[in-house]
N, C-alpha and C positions, 0 to 999 in steps of 0.2 A: 248250542244247548238244543235238546229235542223240543219240537213245538208240542203245546198241549193237545192240539188237534192236528193229526198228521197232514202235511201238506199234499194236495191231490189225492186224498184217500180214495175217493170214488172214480178218479181219472186216470189211474196208472196201474198196469199189470206188470209183475216181476216174472221174467221168462227164464227158466233154469233147465239146461239139457243135462241129463245124467244117465248113468248106467248103474247106479248104486243108491242104497238107502240115504236119505238126505239129513242125517244127523247134524251137518254143519249148519242147519238152520237154527238149531238151539242158541248158538252164538249170536245170530243175527235177530232172534226173537224180538227184542226191545224195539228194533227199527222196521222189521218186515211184517210182524204179525198183523197190523192194521190192513195190510194190502192183500190183494187177491194174486195167487201165484198160478202160473201156467208151466206145469212141468212137462218137458218132452223126453220121454224115456227112449234112449237108443238101444241097439242090440235086441237081445231076445224078449219078445213081447210077452212070453209066458212067465217071465221073471216078475215077481212081486217087488215093487219099490215101497219102502216105508217112508212116510211123512210123519215128523213129530205131531202130536196132539195140538190142536188150537189153531192151526193155519188153515185159512180159506183157500182151497186150490182145486184145479182140475188137472187131470193127468191124461196124457195122450202117448199111446205107444204105436209101433208101426202098423199094428192092424187098423187102429183108428185113423191114422194117416191114409192108408189105403182106401178105407171105407168113405172117408170125407172127401178125398180128392179123385178117387177112381183112377182111370188111366193116367191122369195128370200127377199122380203120386211119385212118379218117377223123377220129378224135379227137386224132390226133398232128399238130401243125402242120408245114406244109412252107414251106420258105424262110423260116425265123425260128429263132433259137436256142432256142425253146420246144420244139423237137424233142428237147431233152435229157431230157426227163421220160420218154421211151422207155426210156432207160438206167436210170432208177430202177426202172421195171417189171420189166425183164429181170434185174436184178442179183438175186443171191441172198445177198447180204451183209447184215449188220445195220446197217452205217453206209455212208453216201454222202459224198463230197466232190466238189463239181463247180466247175470253173474255166473261164474262157473263154481261147481261144488267143492272145489279145493281152495276157495277164497275165503278169508275169515276177516273179521273186524281188526283193523289196524288202530294202532294208536299214534296220536301227534306227538311232536316233541315234548310236550308237557305231560305225556302220559295218559291224556284224555282219549277215550275211544271215539273213533270218527264214524259219524252217521253218514256213510258214503251216499246213501239214497237221498238224504235231505240236500246234500251239497250239489248232487246231479239235477235235483228239481230246481235249486236255485239258479244254477248255470243255465238250464233250459228256459227259465222264465225271464231271463235277463237278455238284453240284446247282444249281438256280436258285432265285431267291427273289422270285416275282412278287407276293406278297400283302403285302409290307412293304418298302419302299425302304431300302436300306443306304447312308448318306451317304458311306461310304467305298468305294462301289460294290461290287466282287466280294469278299465277306468271306472266301472260301475260298482266296484268293491268299496266298502267303508274305508275311508282314509286314502282313496286314490281318486284320480280325476284325469281328465285329458290334459296332456302336457301343451306347454307353449308351442304354437305353430301347428296344432292339430286343427283342420278345418271345421268350423262350427257347422258348415252344412252336413257334415258326416257324423256329428255326435249322437244323433239319434240312433244310429246303428240298424241293424236288419234283425228279423227273427232268428232265434238260435233253433237249429234243427237237430243238431247232435252235441252231446257232452261225452268227451272221451276221458276217462279216468285212468289212473296210473296204479303201480303195485310196488309194495315194499317186499323184502325178502328176495323170492325168486324172480329174477327179471324175465321179460318176454324176448328171450334170444331165439336165433335160429339154431339149428343143429351144429353147423360149424363153430359158432361162437360158443355154445354150450360145451363142445368138446375141448375147446382150448382154455375155457374158463369155468371148469366144473364146479369150483368151490365159491365162485363169486356171488354175492348176495348185495341187493340194493338196500342200503340203510340211509340213503340221502333223500330227506323230505324236503321238497321245494315248494314253499308256500306261495304258489303262483298258478293263475289261469290265464291262458291267452287264446285269441282267436287266431286260427290257422289262416293266413293271408289267401286271398283269392289268387288262383292259379298255382297254388303249392300243394302237392299231394302229400299224403302221410301214411304211415303204416298202422292201420287201425286194429287194435287188439279187442276182442269181443268179450274178454272175461270181466270187464268192469265198465260198462257202456250203457248210456241212456239216451233216448231219442224221442223227438215228436212225431209219432206215428202218423198223424194227420199231415204234417209238412213233407215227410221223407220216407215214411213206411214202405211203400212199393219199390223203393230202390235198395231196401236193406236184405236183399237176397244174398245169402252165403254160398252160392254156386253149387256146382257139383263136386263133392269131395269123398274121400273115404272108399267104401266098399265098391268095387268094380271100376274105380277111377283111377287114372295114372298119377294122382296128386292129392295131397292132404295139407293140412295146416295153413292153407292160403285162403280159406273161406272167409274170414273177417277182414283180411286184407283186400280180397277182391271187392268185397262190399264197400269197404273204405274207399277204394279208387272211384268205384261207380258214384257213391254219394257225394263225394267231393266235387267231381266234375259237374254233377247235377245242381249241387248247392251253388257252385259259382255261376251256373247258368241261370238259376231262378233267384238268385239274390238271397240266399239264405246263409247263416253262419255255422261254423263247426268249432267248438271249444276243445282244448285239451288242457291237462294239469291236474288240479284237485277235482275229485277226491281220490285219495289212496286206499286200496284195500291190502290185506296181507295175503300174499300168493304162497300156499304152503307147500307145494308139491311140485318137484321138478320132473318133467316127463323124461323118458329114455332118450337120450340124444342119438343113439344108433337107430332106434325106431324112427325118431323124427328125421333123420337123414334120409331114410328110405322113402318117407311120405313126401319130403320137401325137395328131393333130389333134382326132379324135372322143373319144378318152380324156381329153383335158384338160378337154373339157366334162362327160364322162359322170362322171368321178371325183368331181364336186361332189354327185352323187346316190348314187354307189356307196359313198363313205365313210360318209354317214349310215346306208345300208343295213346295213353290216357292224357299225356301232356300236350298232345297235338290234336286230339279229337275236339271237334267243333259241333256243337247241337244247334239246330235250325230255329228260326224265330217261331216256327209253328210249333216247337216243342215247348207248350206252355203249362203242361202238368207233369208230375213225376213219372206217370205212366208212359206218356208220349216221349219224354226224354229217354227212359229205359228202354223202350222198343227201338229208339234210334241208335242208342248204345249197343244193343244186340245186334243190329244189322252191321254196325261199323265192326264188331268183334268178328262176325262171320265173314265180312269182306277183308279185313286186314289181318286178323290173328290166325285164321284157320290154316294159313300157309305154314305156321310154325309147327302145328300138329293137328290131327283131326279131332283132337279132344275140344277144340275151341268151337268146332262147328256144333258139336253136341251141347256145349256150354251155351252157345247163343241160342239154340233151339229151347234149351231148359230155361233161359231167362225170359223168352216169349211165353212158354207154358206157365212160368211163375206168374207174370203178369195176368194172363188169362185166369189163373186159379185165384189170384188176389181179387179180381174184379168180380168173380163169381161169388166169392165169400163176402166181399164188401161192396155191394152194388152203389151205395151211396159214396163210397170212398173214391170213385172215379173222378168225382167233381171236387171232392174236398181236398185232394192232395194237390193243391196249387200253391206255388211260390209267389213271391212278389218280385217281378223282374226290376 
């Protein structure tokens, strides 16, 4: 049930990357209208993007990004939804929710409309349990608890940095899976939330995602993708691998599961294959890299962690392809830009080890 006063109304921004008019917001109006929107317009900056009446928003196009970041603007992807991370950088709020413009309000099995934003907020405000798995999944939910044998010393949990939501209808598949299962739709609603265990990576999808910007924001860089780059559609996954390594190091939690949104539009699998082609090969080396990387004791802030990761990327992954040299440099530029726009954030982004 929606709260009479929206949760975190003045502490959360909704970030939306788009190339089109945002008519989809009409369906989300009951849930999104009280919040501030940051819209990042991709593609042609001369095109006018229409936003339905009644929403409080700011809109940035490529010209704005170039004006605000100057020479450092080259760290923000062009012609790719990875441009959304510019919205994370310019936000001044503690929390971020990001959603794609082809995502609609889903219904739960009883037919009730799901307030995805409210569920994400509840996830973020509730502790995580990365050090010991609870077989009833989320122990803090009503009707659940820690099971027998769960250490009492770990029941307080750790702060939750990221809430990763899921999707009904069009699954988040890679191009080869799309090609062999073109008609597959996800109709399975699993009423569960779980903490991803420490030391375990996951494929993060950026279309229904919330995070604590103060805890993990500087690591939410969606990489160099799209125009002029040899790869696309790995932006959110790159950010997910980075944030998970850093959350594990700083003692922060990542949750996945509820809430669901309704993903309405399947992208073209042949176009996707062209974007993903190199990534499908590269990920076989990238995943072991992230599994083995160790951050130093001196890495006590997200920024310090991220700069250490950038150095490791340059040292270990650039042998795969020169792209990773460029990506590592962009990771450093991203942190420099973040700290210029968020001078107080340099000390605020601390985790609890």
